[in-house]
GUBAFI-373620 format. One record per atom (N, C-alpha, C): residue in one letter; x negated, y, z. Coordinates in steps of 0.1 Angstrom, whole numbers, plus 5000, padded with zeros to 4 digits. Layout:
REM residues N
AXYZ ...
//
This chain:
REM residues 193
M240044546857 M241344526849 M242444446849 P243344476849 P244544386853 P244944276842 K245044186846 K244844046834 K246844076827 S246444016815 S247944006806 S248843926812 L249843966809 L250943866815 L251843826802 H251743716799 H252243636790 H253643606793 L254943696783 L256443686784 L256943616774 Y257943536776 Y258843516766 Y259943546767 L260543576757 L262143676759 L263143566752 I263743486761 I264143346754 I265743366750 P266243346739 P267543376737 P268643246742 T269443256752 T270543146759 T271343116749 R272043026756 R273142976747 R274243076750 S274143156758 S275243236758 S275043366754 G274343396744 G273943496740 G273043636746 R272943596758 R271643696761 R270343626766 S269443736767 S268043686765 S267343726781 V266543616783 V265843616799 V264443596794 L263843666805 L262443656806 L262043576811 F260743466806 F260043336813 F258543356809 S258043326820 S256543336821 S255943216828 R255143126821 R254842986828 R254542976841 S254442896848 S254142936865 S252942926865 D252342856857 D250242866859 D250043026857 D250543086845 D250343246847 D250543316858 L252243296859 L252643366877 L251643356884 A251243266891 A250343216902 A249243246899 A248443306886 A247043356881 A247643536887 I248443566885 I249043676886 I249243716899 E249943646907 E249943656919 E248943626930 V247843546927 V246743556936 V245843676929 E246043736922 E245443876920 E246044016924 S247243956932 S248344066932 S247844146944 T248244286944 T247844406953 T248944366965 D249944286962 D251444236971 D250644286985 R250944386991 R250244427009 R251144257019 V252044247013 V252644107021 V251844017024 R251143947011 R250543867004 R249143857014 Q248443977009 Q247444047014 Q247444037031 F248344067034 F248244107052 F248343947056 I248943857053 I249343717050 I248043647051 D247043657041 D246343607040 D244943627049 W244943787052 W243943837063 W244643797075 L245843737077 L246043707091 L245543537094 S245743477081 S245243337084 S244143327085 H243143387080 H241843347077 H240943437092 R241843497103 R241043557111 R240543427123 P239143457128 P238343397133 P239243357150 N239743417150 N240843397164 N242043277159 R241943187168 R242743057162 R244143087167 V244343157175 V245943147176 V246343267164 L245743367159 L246043467150 L246043377136 A245043307137 A245043217121 A246243147125 W246343037134 W247942997134 W248743047131 V248843177138 V250143247133 V250543257118 G248943327112 G249343407100 G249443247091 R248743137097 R249042977083 R250642947085 G251242967101 G252642987100 G253843077089 I253243197089 I254243297085 I253743277067 R252643197063 R252243157048 R253043057043 S253342957052 S253942857050 S255642877052 L256342957057 L257643057058 L257643147044 H256543197044 H256543287029 H256643187016 D255843097019 D255942997004 D257542947003 Y258142887014 Y259042817016 Y260442947012 Y260343057014 Y261043137009 Y260843166998 S259643186991 S259443196973 S260043086967 K260342976973 K260442876968 K262442856963 L262842906978 L264142936979 L264443036968 E263843156966 E264243236962 E264043236945 D262943126941 D263143096926 D264043016923 K265142946935 K265942876931 K267142956931 I267043086938 I268143156936 I268143266921 D266943306916 D267143386908 D265543366897 P265643286890 P264043266885 P263343386879 V264343466874 V263743556866 V262743676874 E263243656886 E263243756898 E261443756902 R261243616898 R259543576901 R258943666890 V259743646878 V258643706866 V258743866867 L259943926869 L259644026879 L259044076886 K258643986896 K257744056907 K256044066904 A256343936890 A254843956888 A254444046882 M255344116874 M254944196864 M254444346868 A255044326881 A254644466895 A253644466895 S252644386896 S251344346895 S250344376886 T250844406872 T250244466860 T251044546849 N250144576841 N250744676832 N250444636818 R249544496818 R249644456806 R250244336799 Y251044356790 Y251844216788 Y251744186774 T251544046771 T252044016757 T253043916757 V253843966748 V255443966745 V255643876733 Y256143796736 Y256543686723 Y258043666722 T258643776713 T260043796712 T260643796695 H261243796693 H262043816680 H262543966678 D262944056686 D263044186689 D262744286702 R261844366697 R261344466704 R262244506713 E262944556709 E264244666718 E264944566727 T265144446724 T265744336732 T264944376745 F263844356745 F262744346756 F263244446767 R263044546760 R263544706767 R264844686773 L265744646767 L267044606768 L267244506780 V266744416783 V266644316795 V265944386804 L264844496804 L264144506818 L265244606822 S265944716814 S266744806817 S268044746825 R268644636820 R269244556825 R269144466839 Q268044476839 Q267544376850 Q267244496861 R266444606859 R266244726870 R267644736876 W268344786868 W269844806873 W270444706879 K270344596877 K271244466887 K270344496900 H268944496899 H268244476911 H268544616919 V268844706914 V269044826922 V270344806929 F271444806924 F272444766926 F272544656940 W271544516938 W271544436952 W270344516959 F269844586958 F268844636968 F269544716977 S270344796971 S271644886979 S272444846986 M272944736982 M273644646989 M272844557000 D271744497000 D270644437011 D270544557022 F270344677016 F270044787024 F271044837033 V272244817029 V273244857038 V273544727048 I273344587041 I273444517051 I272544477063 T271144537059 T269944547067 T270344657077 G271044727074 G271244847086 G272244857092 V273444767092 V274544687096 V274044637111 V273244497102 V272244397116 V271744467119 I270944577119 I270044627125 I270844707138 I271944767133 I272844807146 I273644697155 F273944567147 F274044497159 F273044407163 T271844437160 T271044347165 T270744347183 P271044427194 P271144377206 P272244277208 I273144247198 I274144137198 I273944047193 L273044037184 L272643917177 L271143867179 A270543977185 A268943897194 A269443807206 P270143817214 P270143647227 P270143557214 I270843567205 I271143387199 I269843327194 P269943207200 P268843117201 P268343077185 G266943067183 G266343067171 G266243177163 P265743177151 P265043267143 P266443337137 N266143497138 N267243547137 N267743597123 L268443477114 L268443527101 L269143597096 F270243657102 F271143747103 F270343877094 L269243897105 L268143997100 L267243987090 Y266643857092 Y265443817081 Y265643837068 Y266843727066 Y267143707049 Y267643877039 P268543917046 P268644047042 P267444117036 F266844147049 F265644217047 F264744157038 L264044017038 L263443967027 L263943997011 R265743987010 R265743987002 R265944196994 L265644237004 L265644387002 L264244416998 L263344377002 L261744356999 L261744326985 S262544196980 S262244106972 S262944206958 H264244266962 H264444356949 H263944496947 Y263244506957 Y262044626955 Y261044606945 R260444506948 R259544446936 R260144406927 A261144396922 A261744346913 A261944456904 I262344536914 I262444716902 I261144776899 R260144726908 R258944786904 R258444726891 G258444586889 G258244536879 G258944566868 A260444556867 A261144636855 A260444736847 L260344856864 L259944986857 L258345006853 S257444906854 S256244896850 S256544786841 G257344736833 G257144686819 G257844806806 L258744866817 L259344976808 L258745086805 N257645166815 N256645246816 N255345196807 S255145066806 S253945026801 S253245076788 S252245106783 S251445146771 S251145066765 E250444956774 E249744816769 E250744666770 I251144676756 I252444556753 I251744516740 E251944436739 E251044366725 E252444236722 F253244286711 F254344226705 F253844106702 K253943986699 K254043846696 K255043786687 H255243716678 H256743656671 H256843536682 L258043536683 L258443406693 L258643296684 P257843156688 P258243056678 P259742986684 E259942856677 E261642826678 E261242776693 L262742766698 L262942716709 L262542566714 S262642476702 S262242376709 S260842336702 S260142416700 S258742386703 S258142446713 L258942556717 L258642616731 L258842556743 E260042436743 E260142366750 E259242286752 E258442216740 E257342116742 E256242196747 N255742296743 N254742376748 N254342436761 L255742476766 L255942566777 L256542486787 P255742426797 P256042326811 P257242396816 G258042356820 G259442386832 G260242506822 L260042516811 L260942636805 L262342526804 A262542416802 A264142346800 A264742356812 R263642316825 R264442336840 R264942466839 F263842606839 F264242736839 F265242786829 L265842726819 L267142776810 L267942716818 Q268142566823 Q269442526830 Q269342616842 R268542666850 R269042726864 R269342896859 T269242946847 T269743056844 T270443046837 E271642966833 E272942976827 E273942966835 
//
């Protein structure tokens, strides 16, 4: 049975609402995740063959670095990606309909960026024979491709929230008490504004 993810629908100063979840809750969901990329990295890093295990650990550190970078780009995206790993939610909000509206808006945002990254990745693949001889990692291909995968998981997360029948709504406490009890909320709100 998948674990319930605690989500906080926080109103911002600009009048819109953003989804927040504690980093501990996100990490717990990510550990239990059926994300095939993460499972493959874990499988590879635990191989008895030292070379394969070394490659797996290297890929894991790159993946962790990318996750930190991604968290700086769009912190809500990490919440959506965690939502893709479960279909049970406890949502703290003042308005149930706002939750669906925020998820719908996030879904369309990530569909748009998925489409853009899909086109960019296609163009880069066409130019791979020219870009491949450039020394170093092929960031022209890796970054759009990783963003493509990330937007796909965010879309799946938004759809999971929209289609879930296992949502428990609870009243959202005042923002000042939330900032005291939810570590990282103040920093999260600064990055989303």
